[in-house]
VEXLOMAR-645092 format. One line per field, with one value per residue (C-alpha): x, y, z. Coordinates in steps of 0.02 Angstrom, whole numbers. Example, Ala and Ser with C-alpha at 12.3 -4.5 7.8 and 13.67 -1.06 7.14 Angstrom:
x = (615_684) .
y = (-225_-53) .
z = (390_357) .
***
This chain:
x = (18_146_174_355_451_499_648_725_905_939_885_904_845_842_753_748_854_980_1031_1066_1011_1141_1110_922_927_1051_937_786_876_946_773_822_691_708_598_656_615_577_725_656_543_492_359_338_158_104_21_152_331_425_441_551_665_801_968_1126_1053_1128_1071_1239_1319_1246_1170_1249_1179_1087_996_955_869_748_687_580_651_541_617_794_760_701_858_967_882_862_1049_1085_966_1035_1215_1172_1094_1253_1149_1238_1107_1206_1185_1001_854_803_635_593_658_540_508_351_356_237_203_48_70_221_302_215_366_371_185_190_344_287_112_181_294_144_36_168_224_81_-12_120_131_317_328_480_481_507_358_245_380_443_274_191_197_251_411_532_485_524_691_746_701_792_950_961_880_737_605_482_324_343_215_171_40_-51_-153_-106_-4_-23_60_231_156_44_197_285_131_115_299_279_129_209_358_248_142_297_274_446_602_668_591_649_500_476_419_469_388_444_299_383_329_203_55_101_108_-33_-148_-127_-141_-308_-367_-303_-203_-31_42_67_192_310_394_454_463_566_428_284_259_197_94_-21_15_-136_-75_-43_-108_-75_61_228_258_412_500_615_618_651_685_691_756_627_688_626_712_793_852_934_1005_1083_1186_1232_1139_1125_945_875_704_563_398_254_97_27_-149_-256_-428_-537_-623_-769_-805_-736_-613_-493_-551_-516_-656_-685_-668_-522_-623_-519_-358_-418_-469_-304_-201_-312_-280_-91_-97_-201_-90_68_-11_40_-56_-88_28_174_179_312_310_191_253_89_32_30_26_1_-176_-315_-428_-304_-200_-354_-433_-276_-253_-436_-404_-256_-352_-503_-399_-264_-367_-260_-112_-105_-23_124_163_285_205_289_267_429_338_378_555_539_376_249_326_154_174_348_296_255_422_531_424_436_624_609_511_639_782_687_672_852_927_803_771_615_634_541_396_478_397_279_243_61_-46_-203_-344_-427_-283_-264_-117_-76_-18_171_194_384_393_553_684_710_678_780_678_668_574_523_375_339_196_201_34_-2_-166_-208_-338_-481_-485_-343_-261_-103_-14_143_205_391_469_644_730_758_818) .
y = (724_842_812_770_840_723_754_669_613_488_460_317_315_190_260_252_411_371_229_333_499_606_528_542_725_770_680_780_946_897_855_677_552_375_302_182_17_-124_-240_-348_-452_-464_-329_-336_-400_-267_-100_-15_-69_52_92_181_40_45_32_-64_-144_-302_-366_-455_-285_-286_-459_-630_-743_-858_-714_-625_-781_-775_-603_-534_-385_-263_-328_-319_-137_-109_-182_-71_93_50_21_186_283_210_237_415_447_398_307_169_31_-50_103_141_63_-67_-91_88_73_11_-13_38_-2_27_-73_-70_-240_-328_-479_-476_-551_-697_-732_-724_-834_-966_-972_-983_-1128_-1218_-1187_-1254_-1397_-1514_-1461_-1530_-1423_-1385_-1216_-1130_-1147_-959_-924_-850_-754_-679_-615_-544_-355_-346_-446_-299_-229_-399_-418_-242_-265_-433_-361_-213_-288_-162_-233_-89_-71_-167_-177_-128_-8_-59_80_69_220_304_158_232_401_314_222_388_460_310_322_509_478_338_450_601_498_433_253_246_352_296_224_168_218_206_92_-11_-79_-186_-213_-190_-365_-446_-433_-256_-187_-298_-257_-69_-80_-167_-20_100_187_183_295_205_329_190_299_425_350_488_616_499_555_732_793_943_935_938_781_672_497_403_366_279_131_146_44_77_119_254_255_388_381_472_517_607_776_762_586_651_805_702_603_755_698_802_849_870_936_922_835_931_859_698_679_538_548_451_513_392_414_281_135_212_387_537_645_766_919_846_846_712_796_964_890_799_956_1055_927_944_1135_1130_1001_1096_1259_1355_1473_1433_1574_1491_1341_1363_1201_1057_898_841_664_721_554_620_552_653_661_656_808_918_859_894_1070_1104_1044_1161_1310_1272_1262_1393_1515_1667_1597_1455_1573_1602_1416_1315_1153_1009_826_729_580_665_600_445_376_312_200_147_106_182_345_434_412_459_614_653_646_774_886_864_907_1059_1123_1081_1153_1293_1231_1159_1014_1035_955_904_860_1006_1051_1103_1205_1121_1249_1148_1192_1369_1445_1560_1413_1398_1217_1235_1175_1100_1186_1190_1351_1421_1500_1499_1339_1340_1222_1087_964_791_728_546_468_285_175_152_338_335_505_543_708_753_925_961_1114_1187_1133_1265_1219) .
z = (1029_952_767_726_578_436_322_171_201_61_-120_-243_-424_-567_-719_-909_-914_-778_-663_-508_-434_-523_-693_-671_-619_-757_-881_-825_-840_-1010_-1076_-1123_-1181_-1117_-1254_-1387_-1473_-1351_-1322_-1182_-1297_-1480_-1500_-1690_-1678_-1552_-1590_-1482_-1511_-1398_-1214_-1088_-1031_-899_-989_-946_-791_-717_-547_-532_-503_-327_-297_-310_-444_-322_-238_-401_-468_-321_-372_-512_-606_-507_-345_-413_-455_-276_-198_-305_-260_-75_-65_-154_-41_120_63_14_184_275_405_503_513_654_765_748_840_711_795_743_565_430_245_152_-33_-178_-335_-440_-521_-445_-527_-696_-785_-665_-678_-867_-890_-766_-840_-1016_-965_-890_-1043_-1163_-1051_-1080_-925_-806_-648_-650_-564_-493_-302_-293_-408_-273_-177_-340_-401_-243_-234_-52_-74_-101_70_145_55_103_286_292_213_332_487_494_612_610_504_342_202_25_-42_-200_-280_-465_-519_-349_-258_-217_-174_-48_19_50_133_249_296_328_440_541_582_615_736_829_775_692_664_495_338_168_62_-124_-263_-414_-571_-718_-838_-1007_-1055_-1172_-1052_-1001_-1178_-1240_-1096_-1108_-1298_-1277_-1172_-1306_-1170_-1251_-1384_-1549_-1620_-1674_-1804_-1674_-1499_-1420_-1448_-1410_-1230_-1256_-1107_-1143_-1329_-1445_-1535_-1382_-1410_-1249_-1124_-1148_-1032_-923_-790_-644_-460_-333_-146_-11_166_270_444_598_604_777_734_575_662_801_676_571_417_260_226_50_97_222_188_265_187_117_51_-17_-99_-220_-378_-349_-534_-654_-651_-777_-826_-713_-646_-792_-680_-582_-420_-332_-387_-322_-156_-128_-161_-44_93_85_83_242_324_277_337_182_68_-115_-166_-77_-195_-328_-427_-462_-543_-617_-655_-837_-927_-1105_-1117_-1197_-1043_-899_-944_-961_-799_-698_-765_-724_-546_-527_-595_-486_-327_-355_-459_-507_-409_-536_-660_-542_-531_-632_-688_-778_-821_-811_-887_-1052_-1022_-913_-979_-854_-721_-655_-470_-465_-549_-387_-303_-452_-477_-291_-314_-454_-333_-194_-311_-378_-199_-162_-321_-364_-541_-620_-744_-908_-1001_-1164_-1331_-1342_-1522_-1542_-1425_-1357_-1351_-1212_-1093_-1024_-1117_-971_-866_-857_-911_-924_-1102_-1172_-1062_-873_-779_-636_-496_-308_-262_-79_-95_-223_-249_-327_-393_-435_-489_-519_-604_-483_-447_-320_-291_-195_-169_-71_-18_2_83_74_233_365_541) .
***
């Protein structure tokens, strides 16, 4: 069976540094930090009292009040970015074959806010079982895919990938494969997460995974810096319209980039720590280079997982050096989590968007908040510190890794007819 080409024709973004694609991309290039004191709950008793929250968000801007109350915040985020991506794509949902249009979504945790609030109400209500009738539909991770398909009438493949922080990357890979294998023509793919809540901050604090730099939140996410002390929790969503090339061409769609490789591996090492030599990360990047049929020297930019944790940043740079060898020094590498924080299950898609825009605009977003060199990281690597860098970007890679040892990597190519 001949493999079909898959292109990106629409993008939607809702992030701590911008509530649409333009704002998000401008924020990345401006080196803006989305971190600040937590406003969504009283965090004064927590070790970490800051996060990267979405700002000025109201679901009533695009949902009626009755519908919005049936959705957890992570699902509201999803509806917003799906609408932006489909509008951006210019696709007329009334004119496509809806049986070959699908939705694949990603969320690592799902409706944490709903679960917490309903459980708290039960615990303080004298043990009386007074639960919201939408409790279960609001908290399950697959519900955004269902809501999106219902709104737009997409009757093709519809499901959610759950693989911790790799969730939305795996969603994009699945959508890519379904189109490539001629099982569908169009997908809305992406992910959303909204875990800036008591159990989110408290749980990650208990693992000692979060930065506790409460005196200076905006510089707390500092990937590759010697003084990094953990990641900064973020929230938000991203969506892509993935489309078979001839389908997109026939309707005269604009095309941002082409996706030519998607890889998935496991570390098979530890539930939370990466393989110390980055073995799973190396393997997953090697898979996409082989699938995309490109040489290591043809990769221009890697948006790394780069969470600002002591072990993770070192392991990923080791993986890059092990795979690319001398070609690693010709790459631009950056971690946009330095600006957005870590969006957990939604991290992969918003970082994929950064890679797509880098290919489309020939500019690499920076890694901000670098102050002190880490001797454990090869100083010859171009980690794009603090300012963006203009260069020809023909191929870019987005890496995402999740608790449980889940690795996902996507390869984008500058579109050429």
